[in-house]
C-alpha positions as CSV (number, residue, x, y, z in Angstrom):
1,M,38.6,75.1,-29.3
2,N,39.2,78.8,-29.8
3,V,37.6,81.7,-27.9
4,I,37.2,85.2,-29.2
5,T,36.4,87.9,-26.6
6,I,34.3,90.9,-27.6
7,E,34.6,93.5,-24.9
8,T,32.1,96.3,-24.3
9,A,34.1,98.6,-22.0
10,S,31.3,101.1,-21.7
11,L,29.3,98.6,-19.7
12,G,32.1,96.4,-18.2
13,D,30.9,93.3,-20.1
14,R,32.3,90.7,-22.4
15,S,30.6,88.5,-25.1
16,Y,32.3,85.4,-26.5
17,I,32.5,83.4,-29.7
18,V,33.8,79.9,-29.0
19,H,34.5,77.8,-32.1
20,D,36.2,74.7,-33.4
21,G,37.4,76.3,-36.6
22,S,34.2,75.4,-38.4
23,V,31.1,76.3,-36.3
24,A,30.6,78.6,-33.4
25,L,28.6,79.2,-30.2
26,V,28.1,82.8,-29.2
27,V,27.6,83.6,-25.5
28,D,25.8,86.7,-24.2
29,P,26.0,88.9,-27.3
30,Q,25.4,92.6,-27.0
31,R,22.7,94.2,-29.1
32,D,25.1,95.6,-31.8
33,I,25.6,92.2,-33.3
34,D,27.7,93.6,-36.2
35,R,30.8,93.1,-34.1
36,V,29.9,89.4,-33.6
37,L,29.2,88.8,-37.3
38,A,32.5,90.5,-38.2
39,H,34.6,88.4,-35.8
40,A,32.9,85.2,-37.0
41,A,33.5,86.1,-40.6
42,D,37.2,86.9,-39.9
43,A,37.5,83.5,-38.2
44,G,35.7,81.8,-41.1
45,V,33.2,80.1,-38.9
46,E,29.4,79.6,-39.0
47,I,27.4,80.7,-36.0
48,T,25.1,77.7,-35.3
49,H,24.2,78.4,-31.6
50,V,23.6,81.4,-29.4
51,A,23.5,81.1,-25.7
52,E,22.3,83.4,-22.9
53,T,23.5,82.8,-19.3
54,H,20.6,84.9,-17.9
55,V,18.1,87.6,-18.6
56,H,20.4,90.6,-18.5
57,N,19.8,93.6,-16.3
58,D,22.5,95.9,-17.6
59,Y,22.1,95.8,-21.3
60,V,19.7,94.9,-24.1
61,S,20.6,91.5,-25.5
62,G,21.4,90.9,-29.1
63,G,20.8,87.2,-28.8
64,L,17.4,86.9,-30.3
65,T,18.3,89.1,-33.3
66,L,21.6,87.2,-33.8
67,A,19.8,83.9,-33.8
68,R,17.2,85.1,-36.3
69,V,19.8,86.7,-38.6
70,T,22.0,83.6,-38.6
71,G,19.4,80.9,-38.2
72,A,21.2,79.7,-35.1
73,T,19.7,77.7,-32.3
74,Y,19.0,80.1,-29.4
75,L,19.7,78.6,-26.0
76,H,18.0,80.0,-22.9
77,A,16.9,78.7,-19.5
78,A,13.7,76.7,-19.8
79,A,12.5,78.2,-16.5
80,E,12.6,81.8,-17.8
81,P,9.1,83.3,-18.7
82,L,10.3,84.5,-22.1
83,R,7.8,85.7,-24.7
84,F,9.4,84.3,-27.8
85,D,10.4,81.0,-29.2
86,Y,13.8,79.5,-28.2
87,H,15.5,76.2,-27.4
88,E,14.9,75.5,-23.8
89,V,17.9,74.1,-21.8
90,A,18.3,73.1,-18.1
91,D,20.8,71.7,-15.7
92,G,22.6,68.7,-17.1
93,D,21.6,69.1,-20.7
94,V,24.3,68.6,-23.3
95,V,24.4,70.4,-26.7
96,D,26.8,69.4,-29.4
97,V,28.3,72.3,-31.4
98,G,30.5,70.8,-34.1
99,S,33.2,69.0,-32.2
100,M,32.5,70.9,-29.0
101,R,30.4,69.5,-26.1
102,V,28.4,72.1,-24.3
103,E,27.2,71.1,-20.9
104,V,24.5,73.3,-19.2
105,R,24.8,74.0,-15.5
106,H,22.2,75.7,-13.4
107,T,24.1,78.3,-11.4
108,P,21.5,80.5,-9.6
109,G,22.6,83.5,-7.6
110,H,23.0,86.5,-9.9
111,T,19.5,85.6,-11.1
112,P,17.3,82.6,-10.1
113,H,17.5,80.8,-13.4
114,H,21.1,81.7,-14.3
115,L,23.0,79.1,-16.4
116,S,26.7,78.5,-17.0
117,Y,28.0,76.6,-20.1
118,I,31.0,74.3,-19.8
119,V,32.5,73.7,-23.2
120,T,35.0,70.8,-23.8
121,T,36.8,69.4,-26.7
122,D,39.6,66.8,-27.0
123,G,43.0,68.0,-26.1
124,T,42.1,71.4,-24.5
125,P,41.2,72.5,-21.0
126,P,37.5,73.1,-20.4
127,A,36.1,76.6,-20.9
128,A,33.5,77.7,-18.4
129,F,31.2,80.6,-19.6
130,T,30.0,81.8,-16.2
131,G,28.0,84.9,-17.0
132,G,27.2,86.6,-13.7
133,S,28.1,83.6,-11.5
134,M,31.8,83.2,-10.9
135,L,33.6,86.4,-12.0
136,Y,37.3,87.2,-11.7
137,G,37.9,87.4,-8.0
138,T,34.3,88.0,-7.2
139,V,30.7,87.1,-8.1
140,G,27.7,88.8,-9.7
141,R,25.6,90.9,-7.3
142,T,22.4,89.2,-6.0
143,D,20.1,92.2,-5.3
144,L,18.9,93.0,-8.9
145,I,15.7,90.9,-8.6
146,G,14.6,92.7,-5.5
147,P,15.5,93.2,-1.8
148,E,13.3,90.3,-0.7
149,S,15.4,87.9,-2.8
150,T,18.9,89.2,-2.0
151,D,19.9,86.9,0.9
152,E,18.4,83.8,-0.7
153,L,20.2,84.5,-4.0
154,A,23.5,85.3,-2.1
155,H,23.4,81.8,-0.5
156,A,22.6,80.3,-4.0
157,Q,25.5,82.2,-5.5
158,Y,27.9,80.8,-2.9
159,R,26.7,77.2,-3.6
160,S,26.8,77.7,-7.4
161,V,30.4,78.9,-7.4
162,H,31.5,76.0,-5.1
163,A,29.6,73.5,-7.4
164,L,31.6,74.7,-10.3
165,A,34.9,74.6,-8.4
166,D,34.2,71.2,-7.0
167,T,33.5,69.6,-10.4
168,L,36.0,71.3,-12.7
169,P,39.9,71.0,-13.0
170,D,42.3,73.8,-12.1
171,D,43.2,74.4,-15.7
172,T,39.6,75.3,-16.6
173,M,39.5,78.7,-18.2
174,I,36.8,81.0,-16.7
175,Y,35.0,83.4,-19.1
176,P,32.6,85.7,-17.2
177,T,30.3,88.1,-18.8
178,H,30.4,90.7,-16.0
179,G,33.1,92.0,-13.8
180,F,35.2,94.5,-15.9
181,G,33.8,97.6,-14.4
182,S,30.2,96.4,-14.6
183,F,27.8,97.4,-11.8
184,C,26.5,93.8,-12.0
185,A,29.6,92.7,-10.1
186,S,29.7,92.7,-6.3
187,V,32.5,93.5,-3.9
188,S,35.9,92.8,-5.4
189,S,38.9,90.8,-4.3
190,D,42.4,92.2,-3.7
191,E,43.9,89.2,-5.6
192,E,44.6,89.2,-9.3
193,S,43.3,86.4,-11.5
194,D,44.8,84.9,-14.6
195,G,41.5,83.5,-15.7
196,T,42.0,79.9,-14.5
197,L,39.9,78.1,-11.9
198,G,43.2,77.2,-10.1
199,T,43.8,80.9,-9.5
200,E,40.2,81.6,-8.6
201,R,40.5,79.1,-5.8
202,H,42.8,81.6,-4.1
203,A,41.3,84.8,-5.4
204,N,37.6,84.5,-5.5
205,I,35.6,85.8,-2.6
206,A,33.2,82.9,-2.7
207,L,36.0,80.3,-2.6
208,T,38.1,82.0,0.1
209,A,35.3,83.0,2.6
210,S,35.5,81.1,5.9
211,D,32.0,79.8,5.4
212,E,28.7,80.4,3.5
213,D,27.2,82.7,6.2
214,A,30.3,84.8,6.3
215,F,30.3,85.1,2.5
216,V,26.6,86.1,2.4
217,R,27.1,88.7,5.2
218,D,30.1,90.3,3.5
219,L,28.5,90.2,0.0
220,V,25.3,91.8,1.1
221,A,27.1,94.4,3.2
222,G,29.2,95.4,0.2
223,L,26.3,96.0,-2.2
224,D,25.9,99.6,-3.2
225,A,23.6,101.4,-5.6
226,F,23.3,100.3,-9.2
227,P,22.1,102.2,-12.3
228,K,18.3,102.8,-12.3
229,Y,18.0,102.0,-16.0
230,Y,18.6,98.3,-15.0
231,A,14.9,98.2,-14.1
232,Q,14.0,98.6,-17.8
233,M,16.4,95.9,-19.2
234,G,14.7,92.8,-17.7
235,P,11.3,93.5,-19.3
236,L,13.0,94.4,-22.7
237,N,15.0,91.1,-22.7
238,T,12.1,89.0,-21.5
239,A,9.9,90.3,-24.3
240,G,12.7,89.9,-26.9
241,A,14.7,92.9,-28.0
242,T,14.2,94.3,-31.5
243,A,17.1,94.8,-33.9
244,I,19.3,97.9,-33.3
245,D,18.7,101.0,-35.4
246,L,21.8,103.2,-35.8
247,S,20.6,105.4,-38.6
248,P,21.7,109.0,-38.0
249,P,19.4,111.1,-35.8
250,A,17.8,114.2,-37.2
251,E,20.0,117.3,-37.3
252,V,18.9,120.1,-35.0
253,D,19.5,123.8,-35.7
254,P,20.3,126.4,-33.0
255,V,16.7,127.7,-32.9
256,E,15.4,124.2,-32.2
257,L,18.1,123.5,-29.7
258,A,17.1,126.6,-27.8
259,R,13.5,125.4,-27.8
260,R,14.4,122.0,-26.5
261,I,16.5,123.4,-23.7
262,H,13.7,125.8,-22.8
263,R,11.2,122.9,-22.6
264,G,13.5,121.1,-20.1
265,E,14.5,118.3,-22.4
266,W,17.9,116.7,-22.0
267,V,20.4,118.3,-24.4
268,V,23.7,116.4,-23.7
269,D,27.1,117.8,-24.6
270,L,29.6,115.0,-25.3
271,R,32.8,117.1,-25.3
272,K,35.7,116.8,-22.9
273,R,34.7,118.0,-19.4
274,R,37.2,120.9,-19.3
275,D,36.0,122.1,-22.7
276,F,32.4,122.0,-21.4
277,A,33.4,124.0,-18.3
278,E,35.1,126.7,-20.3
279,S,32.0,127.3,-22.5
280,H,28.7,125.5,-23.1
281,L,25.1,126.2,-24.0
282,A,23.3,127.3,-20.9
283,G,20.9,124.6,-19.8
284,T,22.8,121.7,-21.4
285,I,24.2,118.7,-19.5
286,G,27.8,117.7,-19.9
287,I,28.5,114.0,-20.0
288,E,31.9,113.4,-21.6
289,L,31.9,110.6,-24.2
290,A,34.0,107.9,-22.5
291,D,33.5,104.4,-21.2
292,G,31.1,105.5,-18.5
293,F,28.9,107.6,-20.8
294,S,25.9,105.4,-21.3
295,T,26.0,104.0,-17.7
296,Y,25.7,107.5,-16.2
297,L,23.3,108.9,-18.7
298,G,21.1,105.9,-18.3
299,W,21.4,106.2,-14.5
300,L,20.3,109.8,-14.4
301,L,17.9,110.3,-17.3
302,P,14.2,110.1,-16.5
303,W,13.2,107.1,-18.6
304,G,11.5,108.3,-21.8
305,M,12.9,111.8,-21.6
306,P,13.9,113.0,-25.1
307,V,17.7,113.2,-25.6
308,T,19.5,115.5,-28.0
309,L,23.3,115.0,-28.5
310,L,25.9,117.6,-29.1
311,A,29.5,116.9,-30.2
312,D,32.4,118.2,-32.2
313,T,32.2,115.4,-34.8
314,R,29.6,113.2,-36.4
315,D,31.6,110.1,-35.4
316,E,31.2,111.0,-31.7
317,I,27.4,111.2,-32.2
318,T,27.5,107.8,-33.7
319,E,29.5,106.3,-30.9
320,A,27.2,107.8,-28.3
321,Q,24.2,106.5,-30.2
322,Q,25.6,103.0,-30.2
323,Q,26.3,103.1,-26.5
324,L,22.8,104.3,-25.7
325,A,21.2,101.7,-27.9
326,R,22.9,99.0,-25.9
327,I,20.8,100.1,-22.9
328,G,17.6,100.6,-24.7
329,I,17.7,104.3,-25.5
330,D,17.1,103.7,-29.1
331,R,16.6,106.9,-31.0
332,P,18.0,110.3,-29.9
333,T,15.5,112.9,-30.9
334,G,18.2,114.9,-32.6
335,A,21.9,115.8,-32.8
336,A,24.2,118.6,-33.7
337,D,27.9,118.4,-34.5
338,G,30.5,120.9,-35.6
339,G,31.4,122.3,-32.1
340,I,29.9,124.9,-29.9
341,G,30.5,127.7,-32.4
342,S,27.8,126.2,-34.7
343,W,25.2,125.6,-31.9
344,S,24.4,129.0,-30.6
345,P,25.4,132.7,-30.3
346,D,27.8,133.7,-27.5
347,A,25.0,135.2,-25.5
348,D,23.5,131.7,-24.8
349,R,26.6,130.3,-23.3
350,S,27.6,129.5,-19.7
351,S,30.8,128.4,-17.9
352,F,32.2,127.4,-14.6
353,G,35.7,127.1,-13.0
354,V,38.0,124.1,-12.7
355,V,40.5,123.5,-10.0
356,T,42.6,120.7,-8.5
357,F,42.9,119.6,-4.9
358,A,46.1,121.5,-4.5
359,D,44.1,124.7,-5.5
360,L,41.4,123.8,-3.0
361,R,43.9,123.5,-0.2
362,D,44.7,127.2,-0.6
363,L,41.1,128.4,-0.2
364,D,39.6,129.6,3.0
365,E,36.9,127.0,4.2
366,P,35.5,126.1,0.8
367,T,32.1,124.4,0.5
368,V,32.7,121.0,-0.9
369,L,30.3,118.5,-2.4
370,D,31.3,114.8,-2.6
371,T,29.4,113.0,-5.4
372,R,30.9,109.5,-4.9
373,R,28.8,106.5,-3.9
374,N,28.1,105.7,-0.3
375,G,30.8,103.0,0.0
376,E,33.5,105.3,-1.3
377,Y,32.5,108.1,1.0
378,A,32.5,105.7,4.0
379,D,36.0,104.6,3.2
380,S,37.4,108.1,3.2
381,H,36.2,111.7,2.6
382,L,37.2,115.3,3.0
383,R,36.5,116.6,6.4
384,G,33.4,118.7,6.4
385,A,32.3,117.8,2.9
386,T,28.6,117.5,2.0
387,H,27.9,114.1,0.5
388,I,25.2,113.5,-2.2
389,P,25.9,110.6,-4.6
390,L,25.6,111.6,-8.2
391,H,22.7,109.2,-8.8
392,E,20.7,110.9,-6.0
393,L,21.6,114.5,-6.9
394,L,18.5,115.4,-9.0
395,S,16.2,114.3,-6.2
396,R,18.2,116.1,-3.5
397,L,19.0,119.5,-5.1
398,D,17.5,121.3,-2.1
399,E,20.3,119.9,0.0
400,V,23.0,121.5,-2.0
401,P,24.7,124.3,0.0
402,D,24.3,127.9,-1.0
403,G,27.1,129.9,-2.4
404,V,30.1,128.6,-4.4
405,V,30.2,124.8,-4.3
406,Y,33.3,122.8,-5.2
407,V,32.3,119.4,-6.6
408,H,34.5,116.3,-6.6
409,C,34.4,112.5,-7.1
410,K,37.1,110.0,-7.5
411,S,38.6,111.2,-10.8
412,G,36.6,114.2,-12.0
413,Y,34.3,112.3,-14.4
414,R,31.2,112.0,-12.2
415,A,31.9,115.4,-10.6
416,S,31.8,117.0,-14.1
417,I,28.3,115.6,-14.7
418,A,27.2,116.7,-11.3
419,T,28.6,120.2,-11.9
420,S,26.8,120.5,-15.2
421,L,23.5,119.5,-13.5
422,L,24.0,122.0,-10.7
423,D,25.0,124.7,-13.2
424,R,21.8,123.9,-15.1
425,A,19.8,124.3,-11.9
426,G,21.3,127.7,-11.2
427,H,24.0,126.9,-8.6
428,D,27.4,128.6,-8.5
429,V,29.8,125.7,-9.0
430,V,33.4,124.8,-9.5
431,L,34.6,121.4,-10.8
432,I,37.5,119.7,-9.0
433,D,39.0,117.8,-11.9
434,D,41.5,115.7,-10.0
435,S,42.2,112.3,-8.6
436,F,40.8,111.9,-5.0
437,D,44.2,110.3,-4.1
438,N,45.7,113.7,-4.5
439,A,43.6,115.2,-1.7
440,T,45.7,113.8,1.0
441,D,48.9,114.5,-0.9
442,S,47.8,118.1,-1.1
443,G,47.5,118.4,2.7
444,I,43.7,118.5,2.9
445,A,42.2,116.9,6.0
446,V,40.6,113.5,5.2
447,D,38.5,111.4,7.5
């Protein structure tokens, strides 16, 4: 048995191809299935089965499209109210994939109908594809269905992880879908995992909690905000996602760009945050193209709002488009590359300052805005700082202090987005582009 991991760092997720050298099972494929097909071709294997652990909340699945393209059998929980044909499986079912035996386990918690797949062959340790159930050191969050289900699912999550641990050997390899920066993961463990169940027994919060009630209490207390675009993913995946369309968006000239900005549409600049601060089109929003790009754009964007992308190169437009398609933002309404010099005359440009925490220390009572999430702020924050999490900023603009506002987060990435939004709204802002760890080292008072 061989396992190929396909990582989607922008969402903190992993998909898997497990094969016996001839045929393959694909678990939780992302929407851009070209990566899956390329890996399968390189391995010289035929995809005969595709399996979903659950109806995903953080991305649009490529499972239905992959099954249709390859003719593979599409495995999904029989209890899910899906609006397309698939091969229904439930707890205790066994599916043969070549020489591999795939046992279906019902592992509710992350979602009510969540499944895990235990794959075994002769001579190799079992492989457990656990989706959003047992993650490395932690578990999938249990509040995505709704607040009324959170406690019940948290109890189910504890029992599911223990059921896996009680019935599998220590050398079982654990292959979760979430937990690599995904907001689908819950509170994390301080222990490192090598990916084996034996290590998880000492590292996983569900397996080290003193009892079930303590686990539920700690899990629920540690849940923080998650991206609002998640609300759109369940319905899309339940209906059956369409194939991805990555054809280039229409080119937009400077006159049309100005019109879109004037209409209040989202014109998003993908350049590095310091380049954006130095000079950008007035009214644009700066979201640096990095691993967090699609997560934060999807979190902030009013669903259905037209999006136009700006970048230095066409390849950056393509990468951004691919990231957005994974979360259901299919077709940017336009794009422009070539850098800021080709987008507008100088008169239409804006800028704001950039400092570090060491620079902030030397200022006389600066007004500071902390844009981190609630849990981060509760752990530690600058004395006297105003706190508005980035994901709440657009609805709380009237709470932003007057005058020059210095904006920070943990690393500068989220703060740069917030600073661009405040600049767009007419505030006088300065970006603190620095690690929060440097605040204390710089001698700034921290509570």
